[in-house]
C-alpha positions in Angstrom: 128.4 3.7 -2.2 127.7 2.3 -5.8 125.5 3.7 -7.8 124.0 0.6 -7.9 123.5 -0.1 -4.2 122.6 3.3 -3.8 118.7 3.5 -2.6 117.1 6.6 -2.6 113.6 5.9 -0.5 110.4 8.4 -0.1 110.1 10.3 3.8 109.4 8.1 6.4 105.7 8.8 7.4 105.1 9.5 11.2 105.4 5.9 13.3 102.5 4.4 14.4 100.0 7.4 13.2 97.3 7.2 15.4 93.7 5.7 15.1 92.9 8.5 12.4 96.3 9.1 10.4 97.9 7.0 7.6 93.8 6.5 6.1 94.6 9.1 3.2 96.5 6.7 0.6 96.2 6.7 -2.8 93.5 3.8 -4.4 94.8 0.8 -5.9 95.8 0.9 -9.6 93.7 -1.7 -11.4 96.1 -3.7 -13.7 95.1 -5.2 -16.7 92.6 -8.0 -16.4 93.9 -10.5 -19.3 97.1 -9.9 -18.0 96.5 -10.6 -14.1 94.4 -14.2 -15.5 96.8 -15.1 -17.3 99.4 -14.8 -14.9 97.4 -16.4 -11.9 96.8 -19.4 -14.4 100.8 -19.2 -14.9 100.9 -20.2 -11.3 99.0 -23.3 -12.1 101.7 -24.7 -14.2 103.4 -27.3 -12.3 100.1 -28.8 -11.7 100.2 -28.9 -15.7 100.0 -33.3 -15.9 97.4 -33.4 -13.0 95.4 -30.9 -15.2 95.2 -32.7 -18.4 94.0 -35.6 -15.7 91.4 -33.5 -14.6 90.7 -32.6 -18.1 89.9 -36.8 -19.0 88.3 -37.0 -16.4 85.7 -34.1 -17.3 85.0 -35.1 -20.4 84.2 -38.5 -19.4 82.0 -36.7 -17.1 80.4 -34.7 -19.7 80.3 -37.4 -22.6 78.3 -39.6 -20.4 76.1 -36.5 -19.6 75.4 -35.4 -22.8 74.6 -39.4 -23.9 72.0 -39.3 -21.4 69.0 -37.4 -22.9 69.6 -39.2 -26.1 68.6 -42.0 -24.5 66.1 -40.7 -22.3 64.8 -39.6 -25.7 64.9 -43.3 -27.5 62.5 -44.2 -24.3 60.0 -41.5 -25.3 59.7 -42.6 -28.7 59.3 -46.3 -27.6 56.3 -45.0 -25.3 54.8 -42.7 -27.7 54.7 -45.2 -30.4 54.1 -48.2 -28.3 50.4 -45.6 -27.3 50.2 -45.3 -31.2 50.8 -48.3 -32.6 47.3 -49.9 -30.0 45.2 -47.7 -32.3 46.6 -49.6 -34.9 45.1 -52.6 -36.9 47.2 -55.8 -35.9 49.5 -57.6 -38.1 49.8 -54.9 -40.8 52.7 -52.9 -41.5 53.9 -49.9 -40.4 53.7 -48.7 -44.5 50.2 -50.5 -44.9 49.1 -48.5 -41.7 50.3 -45.1 -43.2 48.7 -46.0 -47.0 45.1 -46.8 -44.9 45.2 -43.3 -43.1 46.0 -41.5 -45.9 43.8 -43.1 -48.0 40.8 -42.4 -44.7 41.6 -38.6 -45.6 43.9 -38.4 -42.3 46.9 -37.0 -43.8 48.2 -35.7 -40.7 48.0 -38.8 -38.5 49.9 -40.1 -41.5 52.4 -37.9 -41.5 53.6 -38.3 -38.2 53.3 -41.9 -38.3 55.8 -41.6 -41.1 58.7 -40.1 -39.2 58.6 -43.2 -36.7 59.6 -46.9 -36.2 56.8 -49.1 -34.6 54.8 -52.5 -34.8 50.8 -51.7 -35.5 49.3 -53.2 -33.1 51.9 -54.4 -30.3 52.1 -51.8 -27.9 54.9 -50.4 -25.7 57.6 -52.3 -25.7 58.3 -52.9 -22.2 61.6 -55.2 -22.0 63.3 -52.7 -24.7 62.2 -49.8 -22.4 63.9 -50.9 -19.0 67.2 -51.4 -21.0 67.4 -48.2 -22.3 66.7 -46.7 -18.9 68.7 -49.0 -17.1 71.4 -47.4 -19.8 70.6 -44.1 -18.7 71.0 -44.4 -15.2 74.0 -46.1 -15.8 75.6 -42.9 -18.0 74.0 -41.0 -15.2 76.1 -42.4 -12.3 79.4 -43.1 -14.4 79.2 -39.2 -15.0 78.5 -38.4 -11.7 81.3 -40.2 -10.1 84.0 -39.2 -12.7 82.8 -35.5 -12.0 83.4 -36.2 -8.1 86.9 -37.5 -8.7 87.7 -34.3 -11.0 86.6 -32.4 -8.2 88.6 -34.2 -5.5 91.7 -34.2 -7.9 91.2 -30.3 -8.6 91.0 -29.6 -5.0 94.5 -30.7 -4.8 95.5 -28.5 -7.5 93.8 -25.6 -6.4 95.4 -26.0 -2.6 99.1 -27.0 -3.7 98.6 -23.7 -5.8 97.6 -21.6 -3.4 100.2 -22.9 -0.2 102.8 -22.3 -3.1 101.6 -19.0 -3.5 101.7 -18.2 0.0 105.5 -19.8 0.6 106.3 -17.1 -2.4 104.6 -14.0 -0.5 105.9 -15.2 3.1 109.8 -15.6 0.9 109.2 -12.3 -0.4 107.9 -10.2 3.0 111.6 -11.5 4.4 113.1 -9.3 0.9 111.3 -6.6 1.1 113.2 -3.2 2.9 112.2 -1.7 6.0 110.8 1.6 3.7 107.8 -1.1 2.3 106.6 -1.5 5.9 107.6 1.8 6.8 104.6 3.6 4.1 101.9 0.8 4.2 99.7 0.2 6.8 100.1 -3.1 9.0 96.2 -3.8 8.5 95.6 -3.8 4.3 99.1 -5.3 4.1 98.1 -8.5 5.9 94.6 -8.5 4.0 96.9 -9.2 1.0 98.7 -12.1 2.5 95.4 -13.2 4.2 92.0 -12.1 2.5 92.7 -11.9 -0.8 94.7 -15.1 -0.9 91.7 -17.0 0.1 90.0 -15.0 -2.1 92.1 -16.2 -5.1 91.7 -19.7 -3.4 88.3 -19.6 -3.5 87.9 -18.3 -7.4 90.3 -20.4 -8.5 88.3 -23.7 -7.1 84.8 -22.4 -7.8 85.9 -21.4 -11.5 88.4 -23.7 -12.9 86.2 -27.2 -12.8 82.8 -25.1 -13.6 84.9 -23.5 -17.0 86.0 -26.5 -17.8 82.7 -29.0 -17.6 80.8 -25.9 -19.0 82.8 -25.6 -21.7 83.0 -29.3 -22.9 79.4 -29.3 -22.1 78.1 -26.6 -25.1 80.5 -28.4 -27.0 79.2 -32.0 -26.8 75.8 -30.8 -26.6 76.5 -28.7 -30.1 77.3 -31.7 -31.8 74.8 -33.7 -30.1 71.8 -30.9 -31.2 73.7 -30.7 -34.7 73.5 -34.6 -35.4 69.7 -34.6 -34.3 68.2 -31.5 -36.2 70.4 -29.2 -37.6 68.1 -26.3 -38.2 67.1 -26.4 -34.0 70.7 -26.4 -33.6 71.3 -23.4 -35.5 68.5 -21.4 -33.6 70.2 -22.6 -30.8 73.1 -21.7 -31.5 72.3 -17.4 -32.3 72.7 -17.4 -28.3 76.5 -17.8 -28.3 77.1 -13.9 -29.7 75.1 -13.0 -27.9 75.9 -14.1 -24.5 79.4 -13.7 -25.4 78.0 -9.5 -26.3 76.3 -9.4 -22.8 78.9 -10.8 -20.8 81.8 -8.4 -22.0 80.0 -5.5 -21.3 78.8 -6.3 -17.9 82.1 -7.7 -17.0 84.1 -4.5 -18.1 82.0 -2.2 -15.8 82.3 -4.8 -13.0 86.2 -5.3 -13.6 86.7 -1.9 -11.3 84.2 -2.0 -8.5 85.7 -5.7 -7.8 89.4 -4.1 -7.5 87.8 -0.9 -6.1 86.5 -3.7 -3.3 89.2 -5.4 -2.2 90.8 -1.9 -1.9 88.8 -0.7 0.3 88.4 -4.0 2.5 92.6 -3.6 3.1 91.8 -0.3 3.8 89.2 -1.0 6.5 91.4 -3.3 7.8 94.2 -1.5 8.4 92.0 0.7 10.2 90.3 -1.8 12.2 93.7 -2.7 13.0 95.4 0.4 14.1 92.2 1.9 15.9 92.6 -1.8 18.0 95.9 -1.3 19.1 95.2 2.1 19.9 92.0 1.6 21.9 93.2 2.8 25.2 94.1 6.0 23.7 90.4 5.8 22.0 88.9 5.8 25.4 91.6 7.9 27.1 90.7 10.8 24.6 87.3 10.6 24.1 87.8 10.0 20.2 84.9 7.0 20.1 82.6 9.1 17.9 85.5 10.5 15.5 86.4 6.7 15.3 83.1 5.5 15.0 82.4 8.1 11.6 85.4 6.7 10.2 84.9 3.5 10.3 81.0 4.2 9.5 82.5 6.7 5.9 85.0 3.7 4.9 82.5 0.8 5.8 80.1 2.9 3.2 82.6 3.1 0.3 83.1 -0.6 0.9 79.7 -1.3 1.1 79.1 0.9 -2.1 81.7 -1.4 -4.0 80.8 -4.0 -2.8 76.5 -3.7 -4.0 78.3 -2.1 -7.4 80.1 -5.0 -8.3 77.8 -7.7 -6.8 74.9 -6.4 -8.8 76.0 -5.8 -12.0 78.1 -8.6 -12.2 74.9 -10.3 -10.6 73.2 -9.6 -14.4 74.9 -11.4 -16.3 72.6 -15.0 -15.1 69.3 -13.2 -15.5 70.4 -12.1 -18.8 71.7 -16.0 -19.9 68.6 -17.2 -18.2 66.1 -14.9 -20.4 68.2 -15.7 -23.5 67.8 -19.2 -22.6 63.8 -18.9 -22.3 63.7 -17.7 -25.8 65.6 -19.9 -27.5 63.6 -22.8 -25.1 59.9 -21.2 -26.5 62.0 -21.5 -30.4 63.1 -25.0 -30.2 59.4 -25.5 -28.9 57.5 -24.1 -32.0 59.7 -25.3 -34.3 60.3 -28.9 -32.8 56.3 -29.4 -32.2 55.7 -28.6 -36.1 59.0 -31.1 -36.7 56.9 -33.7 -35.4 54.1 -32.8 -36.7 55.1 -33.1 -40.5 57.0 -36.2 -39.4 60.4 -34.7 -40.3 61.5 -35.4 -36.3 60.2 -38.0 -33.5 58.7 -36.8 -30.2 61.2 -38.3 -28.5 64.0 -36.3 -30.8 62.7 -33.1 -29.6 62.3 -33.8 -26.5 66.2 -34.7 -26.3 67.2 -31.3 -27.9 65.1 -29.5 -25.7 66.7 -31.4 -22.9 70.1 -30.3 -24.7 68.7 -26.5 -25.2 68.8 -26.4 -21.8 72.1 -27.8 -21.1 73.6 -25.7 -23.8 72.1 -22.0 -22.4 73.2 -23.4 -18.9 76.4 -23.2 -19.1 76.8 -20.2 -20.9 74.7 -18.9 -18.2 77.1 -20.4 -15.4 79.9 -18.8 -17.5 78.5 -15.9 -16.8 78.1 -16.1 -13.4 81.9 -17.5 -13.1 83.0 -13.8 -14.2 81.8 -12.7 -11.3 84.1 -15.2 -9.3 86.9 -14.4 -11.5 86.8 -11.0 -11.7 87.0 -10.7 -7.7 89.8 -13.5 -7.9 91.6 -11.5 -10.4 91.3 -8.5 -7.9 92.6 -10.0 -5.0 95.3 -11.4 -7.8 96.2 -7.8 -9.1 96.9 -6.6 -5.3 98.7 -9.4 -4.4 100.6 -9.4 -7.3 101.7 -5.7 -6.4 103.2 -7.1 -3.5 105.1 -9.4 -4.9 106.7 -6.6 -7.9 107.1 -4.4 -4.9 111.2 -3.6 -5.1 113.2 -5.8 -3.0 115.9 -4.8 -0.8 119.5 -5.2 -2.5 121.0 -8.1 -2.7 123.8 -8.9 -1.0 127.4 -9.3 -2.1 128.9 -12.8 -3.1 131.5 -13.1 -2.3 130.6 -11.9 1.1 133.0 -9.9 3.6 133.5 -11.1 7.4 135.0 -9.9 10.1 138.3 -12.0 10.8 138.0 -10.9 14.7 134.6 -10.0 16.9 135.0 -7.0 19.0 132.4 -4.9 18.0 134.7 -1.7 16.9 132.4 0.6 14.9 133.2 3.4 12.5 131.3 5.8 10.9 133.2 7.4 7.8 131.5 10.5 5.9 128.1 8.6 6.0 125.7 10.5 4.0 121.6 9.6 4.3 118.3 11.2 3.8 114.7 9.2 3.4 114.1 10.8 0.4 117.1 12.3 -2.1 115.9 16.6 -1.7 115.8 15.9 1.9 119.1 14.8 3.4 119.0 14.0 7.2 122.3 12.9 7.7 125.1 14.7 6.3 128.6 13.8 6.5 128.9 12.3 10.0 132.3 10.8 11.1 132.6 8.8 14.6 134.4 5.4 16.1 133.2 3.5 18.4 135.9 1.1 20.6 134.7 -1.7 22.4 133.7 -1.6 25.7 132.6 1.9 25.2 129.0 2.9 25.9 128.2 5.4 23.5 125.0 7.8 24.6 122.8 9.8 21.4 121.2 12.1 22.8 118.6 15.0 21.1 115.7 16.4 20.2 113.2 14.3 18.2 113.7 14.3 14.8 118.3 14.7 15.0 118.5 10.9 13.3 119.2 9.3 16.7 117.3 6.1 15.6 118.1 6.7 12.1 121.7 6.3 12.9 120.8 3.2 14.5 118.7 2.2 11.8 121.9 2.7 8.9 124.0 0.6 11.7 121.5 -2.7 11.1 121.4 -2.0 7.5 117.6 -1.3 7.5 118.3 1.2 5.2 121.4 1.8 2.9 123.2 4.9 2.9 123.9 7.8 0.1 127.5 7.9 0.7 130.5 7.2 3.1 131.1 3.7 4.4 129.9 1.6 7.8 132.4 -0.2 8.8 132.3 -3.2 12.1 135.3 -4.3 12.9 137.6 -3.2 10.2 135.0 -4.6 7.4 132.8 -2.5 5.3 128.8 -3.2 6.3 127.6 -3.1 2.9 130.3 -5.7 2.2 128.9 -8.0 4.5 125.6 -10.6 4.7 122.5 -9.0 6.2 122.2 -12.2 8.7 126.3 -12.1 9.2 126.0 -8.4 10.2 122.6 -8.1 12.6 123.9 -11.7 13.9 126.8 -9.9 15.7 124.0 -6.8 16.8 122.1 -6.9 19.7 118.9 -4.8 19.5 116.4 -3.6 22.6 113.4 -1.3 21.5 111.6 1.2 23.2 108.3 -0.8 21.4 108.6 -4.1 22.5 107.6 -7.2 20.7 106.5 -10.4 22.2 105.0 -13.2 20.2 102.7 -15.7 21.5 104.2 -18.1 23.2 105.9 -19.0 26.8 108.4 -16.8 28.7 111.1 -19.3 28.5 110.6 -18.7 24.5 110.7 -15.4 24.1 113.5 -14.8 26.1 115.4 -17.7 23.9 114.1 -15.6 20.5 118.1 -14.4 21.4 119.3 -17.5 20.4 117.6 -20.5 19.4 120.1 -23.2 20.9 120.2 -21.9 24.3 120.7 -23.8 27.5 118.0 -23.5 29.6 121.1 -22.6 32.5 121.5 -20.1 29.7 118.2 -18.3 29.8 117.6 -18.3 33.9 121.6 -16.8 34.2 120.1 -13.8 31.5 116.7 -13.9 33.1 118.5 -13.1 36.4 121.2 -10.7 35.6 118.1 -8.5 34.2 115.9 -9.5 36.9 113.2 -11.0 34.8 113.6 -14.0 37.3 112.2 -11.9 39.7 108.5 -11.4 38.9 108.5 -14.6 36.6 108.0 -16.6 39.8 105.3 -14.6 41.1 103.1 -16.0 37.8 101.3 -19.2 38.3 102.7 -21.4 35.4 106.4 -19.5 36.1 108.9 -19.5 32.6 105.8 -21.9 31.1 103.8 -18.7 31.4 102.0 -18.4 27.7 102.3 -15.1 26.5 99.7 -13.2 24.7 100.4 -11.8 21.5 100.9 -8.5 22.6 102.0 -9.3 25.7 98.8 -8.1 27.8 99.4 -10.7 30.2 102.6 -8.5 31.8 103.0 -5.3 32.5 105.3 -2.7 29.8 108.2 -2.5 32.6 107.8 -6.3 32.9 107.8 -6.4 28.5 110.8 -4.5 28.2 112.9 -6.6 30.8 111.8 -9.7 28.5 112.8 -8.1 25.9 116.4 -6.7 27.2 116.7 -10.8 28.7 116.4 -11.8 25.0 119.5 -9.7 23.9 121.7 -10.6 27.4 120.9 -14.3 25.6 122.1 -13.2 22.2 125.5 -12.1 23.7 126.2 -9.7 20.4 129.8 -7.5 20.1 127.7 -4.3 19.5 124.1 -3.6 21.7 122.3 -1.3 21.0 119.6 0.1 23.1 116.8 2.5 22.3 115.3 4.2 25.2 115.0 0.6 26.7 114.4 1.3 30.2 111.4 3.7 29.9 109.0 1.8 30.9 110.5 0.1 33.6 110.1 2.1 37.0 113.5 4.0 38.7 114.8 1.0 40.5 114.4 -1.7 38.4 116.3 1.1 36.0 119.1 1.1 38.2 119.2 -3.0 38.9 119.0 -3.1 35.2 121.8 -0.7 34.4 124.4 -2.7 36.7 123.5 -5.5 34.9 124.1 -3.6 31.5 127.4 -3.1 33.2 128.5 -6.1 33.1 126.9 -7.0 29.7 128.9 -4.1 28.1 132.1 -5.1 29.1 134.4 -5.8 26.1 131.2 -4.9 23.7 130.6 -1.9 22.2 127.2 0.1 22.6 125.2 2.3 21.6 122.2 4.1 23.8 119.8 6.4 23.0 118.1 8.1 25.3 115.7 11.0 26.7 116.1 10.7 30.1 120.0 11.7 30.4 120.2 10.2 34.0 120.4 7.2 32.2 123.5 7.8 30.8 125.7 10.0 33.2 128.2 7.1 33.0 128.7 6.5 29.6 132.1 6.6 27.9 130.9 9.1 25.1 127.6 11.1 24.3 126.8 12.6 21.5 124.6 15.2 20.8 122.6 14.9 17.9 121.1 17.7 16.0 119.4 17.7 12.2 121.5 14.7 11.3 124.9 16.2 12.8 126.4 15.6 16.2 127.1 18.6 17.6 128.7 18.3 20.8 130.9 14.6 22.0 132.5 14.1 25.5 131.5 12.6 28.4 129.2 13.9 30.8 130.9 15.9 32.7 133.2 18.1 29.6 129.4 19.0 28.5 128.1 19.8 31.0 131.1 21.8 31.5 131.2 23.4 27.8 127.8 24.9 28.8 126.8 24.2 25.1 123.8 22.0 23.9 124.1 19.2 26.1 124.0 21.9 29.3 120.7 23.1 27.6 119.2 19.4 27.6 120.7 18.8 30.6 118.9 21.8 32.2 115.8 21.2 30.6 115.2 17.9 32.4 116.4 18.5 35.9 116.9 22.4 36.7 113.1 23.2 35.7 111.4 20.8 38.2 114.1 22.3 41.1 112.3 26.1 40.0 108.8 24.4 40.0 109.6 23.0 43.5 110.8 26.6 44.7 
């Protein structure tokens, strides 16, 4: 095999791991926040036109919202001027009234009136006040309408983005090699695909709209504040650098905790999934307390990380509120002095106070959004780690395909190891002719299942080559290779669906007659008729409503239906009773005609009729021959056979 196709894989962990193992995985290393945030925002690039529309709607909504306080300030000026005008002599001008107040020594009221526009003796102009209030109401209504439109469009943007992200994850999972799944917990991986993606969706949904609206509001409010009073505007702007510094300090500390929170969430889900799968064994061995203790420990770790992340990031909002209150007091005091000296009108100060609230509130919201944004980016880091995982090597182009389908399988000097320093299979060679049944036996860890994984290209070999009908399997596409092979494992897999659908999974285009024929050949038909719905019986996703033996029969029927040129049986009858096993063996004899069959078995009684028996030990074939030949040789096979059958006889004697 060329160096480009050579893959060195880590040692394969024990399968299953039990409800107490596999939790000592290394903690996730946090990626750079800025890089991850930019990459997450890059997922929105296909929606750039819609984002432009969202920005335009936000500008209109914020513009109307920002103009509202200015109109309300004008209303306040009309009311205040009208009240003061009632105490002045009717018929004289405002200048004459001010001059009269100064002549009488009332300079304070004169200064107050000098900053206003009024008609002495007129009172409140209710017609003008009604017009001002109408337009203020109209502005706020229009602002709400455009804000709703913005939220509606943004929701579509976020959901389409998350839809594409899920599709990208699904495509990535289909491209990952088996070693990736062997080295990770199912629950932790599922947490990335579900919990983390949902958290990204929620974070984008809540932060994008708020960030855009808050930034535009800050800009619009600053413009209006400078138009009303540059002095008060400068006082308000003191909060900006202070806000940025506080937010940056808090966010830096909380980001690591958010990464830890979602890492512990994945690990806890992995432990729960593992314990749930092995629930019966936990009960049988009385390990509930140990499981509960491990759960409590992992739950405490998640609690500490979550509490720390939420607490520290939650400090942003109170800090921003405190700064905003200080600015509010300063503006009220300075603004009051401005009104008293006639430099500003009361309505302008009122509008400015509203603007100060509008100014500090978005800053506080931006600070609180950092909480959600950090959580979303932490989840994005975990998803990107999955998307960046090393994929299986690409299929060769152009690919080769066998011209004839016989099922002749040849191993030529095959070497393989899960790690480079620990070879498992070394220079293995064998030939399996069409129609032959090749049984593989040996002690646990001898490499029997590994041999099957290499046939299916679940793992790539380190040296040598494997030929199927004269073609190197590394030159074939994986889809073509696996379509020519059928596999029945000891660990059965059924999905949530009817019995008919589970059997047809082996060949989706199979007719009803083909499905029934496969079911009868594998004796599935015998127990299906005892079920209330027959072939329409819906199975649980774990096959919980049929027995373990029946589950295996269903998987065997699935392989029968596929009619592969190479049939692989990995302890495929370990869960069926002895009588059914005999019947299935007879059915398999018909299926194996003109097909190559590999049978991995621990019960040697099931392989007596095999054409060729390979005895493996430490990745090597130490003996090969027929059942009678190997017994006559008195070697490793004879020792295995004696261990299974001679010992029980001796015990009985």
